[in-house]
DRENRO-732262 format. One record per residue (C-alpha): residue in one letter; x, y, z. Coordinates in steps of 0.1 Angstrom, whole numbers, plus 5000, padded with zeros to 4 digits. Layout:
aXYZ
...
END
This chain:
m500049975003
m501350374992
i500150665008
a501250974989
v500351324983
d498751504956
k501151834954
d498552014930
t495851954956
c497551984990
t497352305007
k500152295030
c497852295058
g500252075079
v497051935096
c498451595091
i501951695105
q500451815134
m498151525143
m500851235136
k503651515150
g506251465129
y506551105139
c505650905103
i505051215087
a507651495078
e507451835063
q509051935035
d508852295016
g505152305033
f504051935022
p504151645040
v506351365036
f505551035049
d507950755061
a507250455048
t509450245074
l507050445101
c503950405086
n501650105099
t499050255068
c496450345095
q495350565068
k494450835096
c495951105076
v493551015047
s490651075068
i491551395083
c492851565054
p490751865045
s491651905004
q491951525004
a494851544992
i496451185006
t496150924986
v495950534991
n497550354960
g497150694936
i493350704942
h491350954964
s489150954993
d485551004997
r483751335014
i481851185039
s478751375030
e476451285065
m478251175095
h475550895115
q476250825146
a475850395150
d473050365171
p474250215200
e471250005215
q471249825179
i474749765182
y474749585210
s472049415205
l473749265175
f476749135201
e474049015225
k472048785198
r475448675178
r476348335183
s478348065167
i476347875141
k477247545136
h474447415115
y473147585081
k470147555057
k471247425020
q470647755005
p473447914982
i474348244998
p474148514969
r477848564958
e476349034962
v475948924994
v479148745006
t480949064985
k479649305010
i480649085040
v484149095028
s484149435016
v484049585057
a487149395058
k489049715043
y488249855076
a488849645101
p491349805125
n494249595119
q497749745120
n498949615087
k497149585055
n499249305037
l496349065043
s494348915018
v490748735015
l490548385002
v486648294994
i485547964986
d481747894975
d482147564956
m480647264972
q482847044957
r486047224969
i484547265003
a483746895001
e487746864994
i488547085023
d486846885043
k488046565036
a491446715041
a490146825074
i489346475082
a492446325080
f494346565099
v491746545128
k492146175123
t495746185127
m496146425154
h493746135174
r496245855165
v498746075174
l497446165210
f495645875215
g496445585197
f499545525223
k498745505263
p502145655274
v501146005254
e498045985262
l499145995297
l502246215290
c499846475276
r497946505307
l500446585326
f500346925304
y497146965291
k494646885319
d491446905295
i493146635269
g489646445273
a487546725263
l489446725229
k489046365223
k485646365226
k485546635207
m487546505180
e485346175181
h482046385183
n481246315144
s482445975142
f485346125115
q482746175093
r482346515088
v484746825101
i483047135085
n479547295098
e476747085082
n475947255047
t478347545052
q478247715019
v481447985023
i484647945038
i486548275043
m490048285049
v491848585059
t495648525046
g499448705047
n503048685051
k503848615089
k507048765087
v506149145080
p505349255117
v501949285132
t500349115106
e499248775117
r498048985149
s496149195124
a494248885108
p491648905141
y490449195139
m489449125101
l487548835110
a485848975135
t484749255117
m483548995088
m481148825114
c480049115128
m479049235087
a476948865083
e475448875114
s474049205106
l472749055070
g471248765086
i474548525077
g475348255103
n478848255111
c481848035126
l485248035133
m487047715123
d490047615143
s490047245129
i490347375093
y492747695100
l494747395115
t494447145085
l495647455061
r498947545082
t500147205083
n498947055047
r501247215018
k499447004993
l495847135001
r497347515004
k499247464967
k495347264957
l493847594968
k496347804950
i497647944985
q501148054986
e500548265016
d500848185054
v496448055065
f495748355094
g492248215103
v489048045090
l485448175089
v482247965077
l478948105067
g475147975060
y472048045066
s471047965099
n469247615102
e469547705141
n466347835165
v468148115180
k465648235205
n467148365238
i470348615253
p472348375276
r472548585308
g474448465338
y477948525330
e479548865328
v483448935319
n485748925353
v486249305350
r488749525367
w489449905378
n492850035384
v492150255407
END
């Protein structure tokens, strides 16, 4: 991503320089000069430029016509009702809806924009991924529980190993991907680039919220994520040359969610 200034449009107001306090933006002849080694592509300078002179990859920003404050009650309600959906209807999701979901990824509050999104909505390809995931789970099950001394050793370091065993055996190795999954979304990038891997969860969370607002059930799939991280053959087949940082599956919910769970609160401490 290239952040630059259009000198024909820039009024030399200095707003961006003052905001960044000379950290990643310096001044030269009144114009902002960007330090690519310090810039984390947050695009704050783009959003505050009065003259829309700062560009991203040569493209000028759009002016916000009306600033609508998001309704906090609606946002809170969305989070209250959101659940990880694991059973979907046999109903394809229109590509324009999926496009709407992935389009918000660029607005995620991450610190690195060197991330990509791979969308898979071909049912045959989804079945192939599921087959690979089943093989991965079977292999892990055999490694962990196929030899009693290994299992006993694992129990010394991982107290919930019994629960993990039950989860692996839950579907009798017949299925890993959620029932009737219609779309798989993967976030990929280069983990060697600073903060890239840590930025991926924000992108996933942003797409999850957008999917929820559109009435699309969704769920993070660590088993698919781990399968892709370890299966080079599958990554090659999917033409994934980067590292995989997370997997989100989508579908129209086949679960009748009626209630908002109560009785649990996050432990919040005030440092006073």
